[in-house]
N, C-alpha and C positions, 0 to 999 in steps of 0.2 A: 813323898812328894820331891820332885826334883824341880830347882828352879833354874832354866838355862836362858842365856842373853844373845848367845849368836847361832846363827843359820847352821855353821860347821859343826857346832857341837851337838844340836839338835839332830841334826842328821846321822851323827854317831849314834846318838844316843836311843833313835827309832829305828836302826837299819834292823836289828833283829827281831822287832816284835811284829806281831802278827796282823791282827784286825785292828786298826785305830781309829777312834773315834775323835772328832775334832769340834770343839767349842770357841769359836772366835768371838772376843769380847773388847770392848775399850777400857775395862776394868770399871773401878767404883761398883762393884757387885752388889747384886740385891738378889732376894728370892726366885726372880725370873731367872736369872744366870744359874742362880744353884739348881735349880728344876730341871735345867737343859743340861746341865752335869751331870745328876742324876740320873737322867734318862740316856745320857750317853752310855754309862755303865752297861745298859742293856744291849749296847751295839756294837761295844768292843772291847778286846781286852787290856787294851790303852787306852786311856783318856787323856787328852791334850787340850790344856786350854790357852788361848792367848790373850795377853795382855798388852795392845798397842794403840795409842791417840793417835790415829791417821790425820796429818795433818790436808792431806788431799782432798777431804770431804767436807773440808770447813770452808765456808766463805769469809772474805775479808772482814765482815763485820760480825761473826760469829765468835763463838765461845772457846775456841780451841784454845786460849792462853789461861782461860778459867777453869776448863774441865778439869773436874775434880782427877787427881792422881792420887791411887789410895792402894800403891802396891802391898805393903807389908799387911793392912787388912785384908785385902783382898785373896793374900796368900794364905792367912789364917784362917778364913773362911771356906776355903778350898781344901783345907790339907786331907782330908778324909774323902774327899771327892774325886782328884785328879790323880795323875801318876806324874805329869808332866807340864810344869807352865813355862810356856815362851814367853820372855817379856824383852823384847827385841828395843834397841833405841832407833829414832828416826833414823841415822845414820846407817843403820845396819840393813833397815828396810830399802832403804834410799840411798845407795853410797853415790850416786850422781843423780843429776837433774833428770827426773822422769818426764822421757820426750815419746815415749810410744803408750797409747792408750786405744782402750779397746771402742768402737763405735757402736755405741747402744742406742735400743729402738728408740722410738718417738717418746713411747710411755715415760721414759726417763726422762723427757722435758714436762711432763704433766704432774698433777697432784704437788707432792713435795717438790719434784724438779723444777715445778714454774717457778717456785719462792725460794729456790737455793739451788740456782743454775751450778752446774760442775759438780755436785753432790753426788752424785750416782755412780759419773765417770770417776770420781775418787775412789768410793765405794768399791766399785767392780776392781779396780785395778789392785788396791789393796787385799781383796779377797781373792783374788787370782793369785797373789804372791803367796798370801799364806797356804792357799791350797796346792801351790806347786812346791813350796818349802816342806810342810806337813807331812804331804802325801797321804792322807786319810782315805779310809775306804768309805766312813760315813760322816758327814757334818752336819751340825744341827745347828738352827737359826729360828730366833721368836717370830710368832706370828704379827707380835705388837708393830713391828715394822715391816706392813705388810707389802707393800710397793718392793721394798729391799729385796725381801725373800723370793717375788716373782722375777725381781732381775736376776737376782743370783741362780734361780732355776734355770732361766733361760741361757746364762752364760755355761753352766756345767753342763747342759744339754748340748747345746751348740757348737762348744769344744770339746764335743767327745770326752769329758773328764770320766773317770771311772770312779766315780764316787755318788753315793744315794745321798739326798739331802732330807733331813727330817724337819717339820716345820712344828716348834713346840709352842703349846698353845699359851696364851697372854696371862700372866699372872697377876691377879689384882689383889690390892688390900681390900679390908672388910667393908668397906664404901664403896668400892667399885673400881676406884681408881687403878687404871692401869700402871703395873711398877716399872719405873724409869729411873735410870741414872741422874736425869735432870730434876725429878718432883723435889729435890732437897733444895733447890732454888726458890720453890713457893714461900711465899711469905703465910704467917699464919692464918690469915682470912681467906687468903689465896687457896690455901692445902684445904680450908672448909669449903670453898666453891669448885674446886676443881672436879669431884664425881659428878659435876654436872655434863661432861662431854659424854661419858658412857650412857648416861640417863637419857638423855638426847637420841644417841644411838638405838637406844633401847625403845625409845616411843617412835621413831623413824620405821624401825622393824615392825613392831605390833601394827603399825598404819599401812607399812605394805602389805602384810597377812591380812589384814582387814579391807584390803582392798581399794585402800585411799591413794590418791593423785601423787606419782613419784614427785614431779616439780612443787606441788605444794608441800609435801613433808621437807623435802629440802630447804625451802624457804624458810619455812616456820623455825626448823632447827636453828637455821642460821640467825633469824631471828628474834628467838628466846637467848640463844649466847650472848647475843650484841647486847641483849638488854641488860645481862648481866654482866658487862664489863669485859666480855670477849672480845677479842680482835681476831674475826674467824678467816681463817685463809682458805679453806675449801670445807664442805659437805657433799659428797658424792657417793651414788650408787654406780656400782661397778661389775661386771661381769668377771666371774671369780676366774675362769680359766685364763683372760689375757687382760684384764684390766680395762678393755674399752667400756664405753660410754655405754648404758643399758636401751635397748632398742624396745624389746618387751621387757614387761615386767612379771616375768618367769624365768626359772633356771635358779643354778649355783650362783648367788650373787653378793657383794660385801659392801657395806656401807662403810665409806673411809671419812676420817675427819683429820683437821689440822687447826690447830687455835691457838693463840698466845693468850695468857692470863697473867698479866702484868709485865714481866720481862722473860716469863718462861713460856716455851712453846710445847704445846702437848699434842701428842698422836695417840690416837686408838682407832678401833676397828670392830666390826660385826659382822660377822659370815648370817646369812640368813637364805632359806629354800625356798622359793616359789614356785 
């Protein structure tokens, strides 16, 4: 495994590679990331992972400064899984003030975008930069960040990028909590409570399959979470294909949720077919 910090060196290293599979991350790796890297080996002869904490996708009151940076430990965990680790500095990715951005669709201002203005603009900017730098044939993103994956799919399609996107299934702890780098922020009592978010989505899925009212199920989930100390941002059932609100309770749907437990913001989702 080779660790590379500059774009120029990375391009030289990858010039003679055949099929490249790419897994972009912000580091502080967990089993969800490692699962994507194992899957990447099935899609390319050269697996590249990036570790870059992107300042453009953090708001002014978010956790950019305290986001865990664990490069040495991350590289040790990836040792047998990837061929190249791209770990650039902020200056390498943004050598000057970023003045050109992609105009994103309205969905970028909904769900997570409503509470994190500018987040998806920053995410899309760095993803496009990284895809241009690495130039992979395949890129893998986790489904836990469902809205992010949707926007990246649109970016790749509408900008005619010659890349196949693979969405990796959410990896969970034994109690159902979706693995996330931010889970380590949870206090002991909060970690014990955290699986309730996924259980709430499961109960909503079961209710939808039983024909119960979508609105009542959403409100019940919000009420239950709030009664256990959660600050709920949203619980929403959307169409998988475009993440638009559901008009008819049929088809390929996804239940999406974001809520804060203490100081930790947690995301989860659950696909359902009606």
